[in-house]
N, C-alpha and C positions, 0 to 999 in steps of 0.2 A: 538555616542550613548547617549541617554538622561539620565538625573539624574547623581548624583555623589555617591561615596562610602565613607562611614566614618567608619574607623576601626583602631584598634591598633594592629591587627595581621599582621605578616609578611608571613603567609602561610595560604591558605584556599582551599576549594574544589569548583570546577566549575561543574555545571550540565546544560547541553544544551538540550533544548526541540525543536523538529523539527516537524512541521505540515505536513499534507498530500496534496493530489491533490486538486487544486483549493482552498486551505486553506489559513488561515491567522493566525497570532499570537493569535488572540482572541479565536480561537478554543481551545487553550491550557490554557485558563485563569483559569478554575476550577482545572486543573492539577497542575498549578503553585501555586495556593492558597493552595491546599492540601499539597504540598511539604513544602511551607512556614510555614504552621501551625504546621506540624510535626517537622520540623527542621529549626528554624529561622536563624541558623548559615550558612546555605547553600547558596552559590551564584548562582543564576539562570539566565541563558541567554536564552531567547526565540528568536530563529532565525527568522529573518524577510526578508532575502534577496530573498526568493523564493515565496513571497506573490502573491496570485491570479494566473493569467495566466502564471506567470513565471515558474510554475511547468510543463508547456508544453515543456520547453526547453531541458529536458533530465535529467536523474539521475546523469550523470557525471558532467554536468555544475552545477546542483543544489548542488552536493557534493563539488565542488570547491568553490562555493559561501559560503557554510556553513563553510568550512575550513578557508576561509579568515575571516569570522565573528569571529570564535573562536580565531584565532591568533590575530586579532585586539583587542578582549576583553582581552586576556592575556597580550597584550602589554599595553593597557590602565591601567590595574590593576598594572602592573609593574611600570609604571610611577607614580602611586599613592603610590608606596612603598609596594605593595602587590605581593606575589609570589604564583602562582597557583601550587599546588603540586599533586592534584588529579583531575581526569576528568571523568565524566559520560556522556553518550550519550543516549537520549531517543527519539525514533522515533515513530510517529503515522502514520499508513497506508503507503503511499508512502515515508513518512519521515523516516521509518525504513530502506528502501533501500538507501536513500540518506545518512543516518547515517553510513551505512556499507561502502559506498564509501568514505565518509569523514574520517572514521577511518583508511582506507587504506592509504589515502593521508598523514594523520598525522604520521602514522607509517613510510611511505616512506621518509618523510622529517625529521625523527629523533626526532619528538616532544615527543614520548613516552620514549625516553631515559632520559628526564628530568622531565616529568610529568607522574604520575602513572595512567593508565587507570583502573577504578574500576568497574562501572556498565554499562552494555549495555542492554537496554530494548527496545523491540518493542511491540506496541499495534496493533493488526490486520494488520500486514504488509505482503504483498504478496511476500514472499521470493522466491517462485517458479514461479512468474509471475501470470498473470490473465487468462491464457488460461483455458477454461472450459473443463474438461474431457468429451468427447462426450457422451451424453446421449439422444440426440434428436435434432430436428431442432432449438430449442432455443439456444442450445450451439453452434451449427454450425454458426448460424447467429451472435452470440456474437464474436466468434473467428475470423470471416472474417471481419465483419463490424466494430467491436470495435477497432481493431488494426489500421484501416484506419482513424479514427476520433479523436484519442488522440495524434496525431502528434509524435514528437520524443520520448517522454516518453511512449507513447502508443506502438510504435514499440519495444521499449526495454522491456516493460511489457509483450508483446505477443511473445517476443524473435524472431522477424523477422528482427532485426537490425544486422549490422556488426560493432562491436565496433572498431573504428579507424583502426590501422594496424594489428589487430589480426584476422580479418575475422571471428570472432565468436561473438555471442550475448553477450551483456554486463552482463546479469545475469549469464551467464556461467562463465565469467571471475571473477565475484564477488564470485563465489563458487569454483574456481580453487584452490586447496591446495597450488599451487606454486605462487599464486598472492599476491601482497601486501595487498589486501583487506581481504583475509583469515588470513594472518599473523597478520594484525592489529586487526582483530576481536578476534583472539586467545589471544591477550595480556590482554584483560579485565579479571578481577578476576571472574566476574559473567556475564553470558549471560542469559537473561530471556525473555520470550515472553508470551503474552496474546492473546488468540484466542477465537473467538465466535463459539459456536457450533450450533447456529441457528439464523435465521433472518438477516444474514449479506449478503446483495446483492452486496456489493462492493468488498469484498475480502473473498472468501469462506474458509471453515475450512482447507482443505488439504494444501493450500498454506500458510496460516497464522500460521499453526502449524508445518510446514515442515514434512508432513506425506504423506505416499502413500495410506492411507486408510481414510475412513470417517465412523465411527461407529454410527454417529448421524443422519443419513438420516431418520430414523423412530424412533423419540424420544418416541412415545407412547408405543413402545415395550420394552423400557429399564427401568431398575430400577436404577436411578441415585443416587449416594452418594455424599454428599456435605461436604465441610470443616466446622468443628464446628466454629460458629461465623460468617459464611458467607453462611448460609443456603439458598438454592434455587438460588444461584447466581454463586458461584465458586465451581467446582467439586473437589473431592478428586483425585489428580493425580496418586495415588497409585492403583486406581481401574481400572481394565480392563473391557471394554464393548464390547461384541461381539453381533452383530446383529443376531437374530435367523433366521434360514432358513425359507423362506416363506412357504415351503411345510409342515412344522411342525405346522403352524398356522391353526386355524379353518377357514372354508369357510367364516363365517360371519366376522371374523377379517380381512381376506384378502380383502373382499368386502369393509369394512369400510376404510381400508388403501387406496385402489384405489380411493374411492370416495373423501377422504381427499386430495389425490394427485391431482385429477382433479379439486377440488375446489381451491386449491392453484395455479394451473396453469391458471385457468379461468380468473382471473383479468389481468394476463399478456397478454393473448390473446386478451381480450377486449380492454385493454389499447393500445396494439400494433396496432390493427386495427384502433382505433380512432386516434392514433398518426400519422399514415401514411400521411394523406393529408397535415398537417401543420407542425407536429413535425419534420419529416425528413428534410423538407425544412429548418426549423429553425436550426436544428443541422448542416446541411451541410454549411449553410451560416456562422454560428458561427465558425465552424471548419476552414472554408476557411479564414475568417478574422483573427482568432487566429494564423493560420499557417503563414500568411504573417507577422504578428507582431513577432511571435516566430523566424522565419527564419532571419528576420532583426536583432533581438537581438543577435542571435547566430553568425551571420556574423560579427557584430560589436565586439562581444566578442572574436571571433577567431582572428580578426585583432588587438586586443589589445585596442579597443576603449571603452570597458565596464568598470564597476567599479572594476572588478577583473582582476589581471594580470594572464591571463590564462597560460602563459608559465611557471610561477613559480610553477604550480601544475601539469605539465606534466611530472611527474616522471615515470619511467618504471613500467607498471602495472603488468608485469610478471617477476619473478626472472629468472636468466640465465638458470636454469635447464629445463625450459619449453618454452623458447622463440622459439626454433627451430620448435617445433610442432605447435606453434601458427599460423604460416604462412600457414600451410597446409589447404586444403579445407576440414575442419572437420565438417562444419555445413551444414546439409542438410535442405531443405525447410521444415519448421515446418508444413506447410499445408499437406505435405505428411504423416507426423507422425500422424496428426489429423484424418486420415482415420480409425484408430483403435478405433472402438466403443466398442469392448469387452475389457476385462481385459488383461493386459500384463502378460504373463507367458513365455511359450517357444518362443513366438514371439519376446521377448526382445532382444535376441542375434542375431536376423536376421537384426538388424538395421545396416546401413553403417556408422553410426556416430562413430568416434573414439576420441571424445573429452576426455580430461584428460589422454589420452594415455593409455586407458584400453584395454586389450585383450578381445576376445570373451568369454574366460573362466572366466575372472574377471567380465565381465558384467553379466554373469549368476549368479555369486556369489552375485553381488550387488542386483539384483532383489529379490534374496532369502532373503537377509538381510533387505531390505527396506520393505518387506512384513510384517515384524514384528514390524516396526516402527510405533508408535502411540498407540492407545488404543483399537485396534481390528478393525474388519470390513474387507470387501473385498478390494483387491488391485484395485485401480482406473486405468482407462485407460489413464495413463500419457504417456508422450514421454520418450524415453530412456534418453534424456538429463535431464529431471526432476528427474528421478530415481537416476541418478548420483549426482545431486545437493543435493537431500535428504541425500544420503549416506555421502557426504563430510561435509555438514553443521552439521549433527547430530554427527559427530565425534568430533566436538569441545565441545559438552556437553551443553545442555540448560536446564534451569528450565522452564517447560511449565505449564501454568495455563489455565484451560478450563472454559470459562465463559458462563453462561446460562442466557441470558437476555430475559424476556418474556413480560414485560409491553410495550416495544417499538417495533414496526415493523421494525425499522431502527437501529438495534443493532450496526452497524458500528459507528454511531455517538454517541450512548448512552454509549458505553463502556468507553469513556473518558469524558462523559458529555460535549459534544462539545458546547451545549447551555443549559442554565438553563431552564428546564421544568420538570414538575412532571413525565412524562413518562421516563425520563432519570435518575431517582433516583437510580436505581440499579447500574448505573455506578459509583456513589459515593462510593458504597461498594467495587467496583473493585479498585478504586484509594486508598481507605483506606487500602485494602489488600496489594497493591503495596508498599505504604510507610511504612507499618508496617512489612511486611515479606520480601520484596525484596530490598528496598533501605537501605542498611547497609554500611555506610561509616564511617571511623574513625572520631569522632567528633572534631570540633574546636569551637572557641567561639568568640563572640562579633563582628561578621560580619553581617551587615545589608543586607538583600536580596533586590536586585534591582527589583522594581515592573515595569518591562518593559511593561506589558500588559496595565497598567494604563496610562503610558506615550503614548503608541501607540494609545490607545483609544482616548486620547485628541487630538492627532495630525492627526489622520486618516481622510481622506476625506470621504464624504458620498459615498454611493454605486454607484450612477449615475456618479459621477466624476471619481471613480476608474475604472468602467467598461463601458467606453464610447462605446467600440465595441459591447458589449452585448446589450446596449440600442439601438444602430443603427440597430442591427439584429432584435430585437423585433419590432422596428418601421417598418422595411421592411416587416416582416411577417404579421404585423397587416394590412398594406396597401394592401398586396396581398390578404389576407383573406377577407378584407372588399370589395375589388374589385370583388372577385369571388362571394361573397354573393350578392352584389349589382347586378351583372350580372345575377345571377340566379333569383333574384326577378324581375328584369326588363323583362326577358324573360317570366316569369310566367304571369306578368301583360299583356304583349303583346298578349300572347296566349289567355288569358281570353277576352281581347277586340276583338280579331279576332273571337272568338266563338260567342260573343254577336252580332257583326256586321253581321256574316253569318246568324244568326237567324232572325235578323231584315230584311235582304234582302229577306228571304223566306216569 
């Protein structure tokens, strides 16, 4: 690891920041700087082992890499005479799931017996996966096509994987109350999440807020209350918002809402049609190339040829009380569950899924409980598995903060100010709220924060060197497109010459 630590303290706090899909440590630069400004005594580690396309390799492998980074950092500090006594994990987007996996590994290895877990925070992390509750052909396309193009991590996010010897999706294991991952998450003093209520195309509200409802589908009909000092950005979480029944609205209001909905969907339709000829080809080529690279990395990793000793992190993921049921055929094809376009109510108990060892009566109780989870709104058409995940995760207790970003159409990036730009200024208010209201750790003194982002920025290769595969794909797409355009032009010229020749002959 770059740079050195100068301190006179023999104990200090370690805060680990974990980026998301296709991300890099530079994505968390503003977050790290905000932390450093608020608490200069905090030791910050920005994880870098899942940089770029390495996020394709799976949440589990990503979590093992992060776990090794944390243990190496703790070891480096110990050799410098420093003892880590408190640990906090902060995950952005996919990084939140990787952080949950890493927390379970640290718990399973006994790290939490000597280091106190303090804060666990996720920013717009898809705790329930990224499957879209079916509302139309766009969601169906996303559920089927998206899962096949994001490789191992994509299978896990869409819950169509079977995690190792459990025969169950990884996200289900992460939410199983008898797993080391839930036990590890439970050890933290505070669990906090930040969720966008609008304009997040990467991870929608229900999954980032661990909720069965979404009251923010029609923001124009809601009277939103904001926290004092964070006006128009962070909502007051003590307020409940119920979407008014459409029938109670006037005809003109319903017409305006439908027109707005159509206008919001129009760009997607136009972009999709324009994207088909070249974009799909590019996506498939890039996905194929990334798949080859990812599978090679995973194979080397499993054979012990990677940078991480995989076997040292293969602790039992399920505690003895649930291992017997783990081997049963408890996971049904998620695509079958996706056929439910209406809301789950009485149909919930008709599922054949028996994950978490719930009876049909208990499942009926769960859907009743999760219907009230969140801030109001109608129950979404989620799968039975997702309803159980909501139930179990919310039992741990979370402080949930609802973010309303308006200046940026890409609120997923703006919420943590992934890059410095005026449109992302609202994200700085979110980070300020986080460090002032959420990050509360016992103070220590005289420890200099390691500016890993600065070091990585200096050492990082340029984009073309890092993403050779992407460059190759773009070149292939350009050549194919150029060839098709040239062929079309040549044919047009030949047809014109033929017409001129026929006229001359006459």
